[in-house]
Wavefront OBJ file of the C-alpha trace (Angstrom):
o trace
v 31.671 -96.971 -135.372
v 32.151 -93.269 -135.531
v 35.942 -93.455 -137.037
v 36.060 -93.804 -140.841
v 38.391 -96.609 -142.170
v 41.726 -94.846 -142.829
v 42.999 -97.516 -145.282
v 40.121 -97.054 -147.373
v 40.232 -93.311 -147.304
v 43.879 -93.502 -148.235
v 43.236 -95.589 -151.107
v 40.618 -92.966 -152.326
v 43.303 -90.240 -152.032
v 45.606 -92.367 -154.026
v 43.053 -93.037 -156.770
v 42.184 -89.357 -157.018
v 45.628 -88.114 -156.681
v 45.077 -84.452 -155.665
v 48.017 -82.174 -156.044
v 48.115 -81.767 -152.403
v 47.344 -84.074 -149.567
v 47.426 -82.861 -146.198
v 47.371 -84.910 -142.814
v 46.770 -84.211 -138.938
v 46.480 -86.225 -135.898
v 49.166 -88.788 -136.934
v 52.235 -89.240 -139.001
v 52.251 -91.475 -142.399
v 54.738 -94.151 -142.671
v 57.632 -93.715 -145.357
v 55.790 -96.160 -147.430
v 52.698 -94.285 -147.341
v 54.511 -91.000 -148.347
v 56.118 -92.865 -151.135
v 52.913 -94.022 -152.674
v 51.397 -90.339 -152.375
v 54.429 -88.966 -154.226
v 54.315 -91.767 -156.971
v 50.650 -90.409 -157.349
v 52.447 -86.761 -157.738
v 50.862 -85.610 -154.670
v 52.753 -83.196 -152.569
v 52.492 -84.367 -148.735
v 51.976 -82.095 -145.996
v 51.983 -83.238 -142.254
v 50.644 -81.144 -139.435
v 53.014 -81.116 -136.349
v 52.010 -80.267 -132.550
v 55.389 -80.847 -131.259
v 59.123 -80.710 -132.595
v 59.248 -84.576 -132.218
v 56.034 -84.930 -134.578
v 57.667 -82.530 -136.966
v 60.751 -84.511 -137.200
v 58.770 -87.727 -137.655
v 57.078 -86.145 -140.681
v 60.484 -85.044 -142.088
v 61.751 -88.689 -141.541
v 58.506 -89.885 -143.372
v 59.510 -87.825 -146.363
v 56.825 -85.048 -146.167
v 57.277 -82.264 -148.554
v 56.321 -79.735 -145.873
v 55.443 -79.507 -142.368
v 52.838 -77.383 -140.859
v 53.610 -76.499 -137.077
v 50.301 -76.136 -135.261
v 50.214 -74.770 -131.659
v 47.909 -74.727 -128.847
v 46.299 -71.728 -130.260
v 44.479 -74.180 -132.821
v 42.662 -75.730 -130.061
v 45.390 -77.720 -128.159
v 45.023 -81.176 -129.910
v 48.008 -83.413 -129.813
v 48.927 -86.940 -131.009
v 49.409 -89.841 -128.526
v 52.771 -91.138 -128.492
v 54.503 -87.837 -129.234
v 55.996 -85.633 -126.602
v 53.108 -82.867 -127.648
v 51.609 -83.618 -124.088
v 53.039 -80.185 -123.272
v 51.200 -77.410 -124.806
v 53.517 -75.470 -127.052
v 52.830 -72.055 -128.471
v 53.238 -71.294 -132.069
v 56.078 -68.540 -131.443
v 58.148 -71.330 -129.808
v 57.089 -74.218 -132.077
v 57.728 -72.697 -135.548
v 61.253 -71.674 -135.014
v 62.205 -75.198 -133.400
v 60.419 -76.947 -136.213
v 62.081 -74.660 -138.830
v 65.701 -75.037 -137.328
v 65.089 -78.948 -137.102
v 63.753 -79.228 -140.573
v 66.337 -77.091 -142.092
v 69.246 -78.544 -139.926
v 70.182 -75.365 -138.448
v 73.365 -75.242 -136.180
l 1 2 3 4 5 6 7 8 9 10 11 12 13 14 15 16 17 18 19 20 21 22 23 24 25 26 27 28 29 30 31 32 33 34 35 36 37 38 39 40 41 42 43 44 45 46 47 48 49 50 51 52 53 54 55 56 57 58 59 60 61 62 63 64 65 66 67 68 69 70 71 72 73 74 75 76 77 78 79 80 81 82 83 84 85 86 87 88 89 90 91 92 93 94 95 96 97 98 99 100 101 102
């Protein structure tokens, strides 16, 4: 099996409690973000679409890193990121959504 056990990795991050914990290719649950906050970790989530960025905000992330197709084009299954989005369009959309712009 090539994929590491995420639950075991997550427990290790909680135990080590780094100042910043960043995640990509998926969104943590609000409960997982809460556990990291209890361990005094700042949580950063990578978003490859506006929908994914909003999911990170809803989960309670402290920051969202908008990543466009320029970074290799990887997206997360289950999000509308199937359409390749360039950073010049993704950043303003995420910023406006996160800051609740009108």
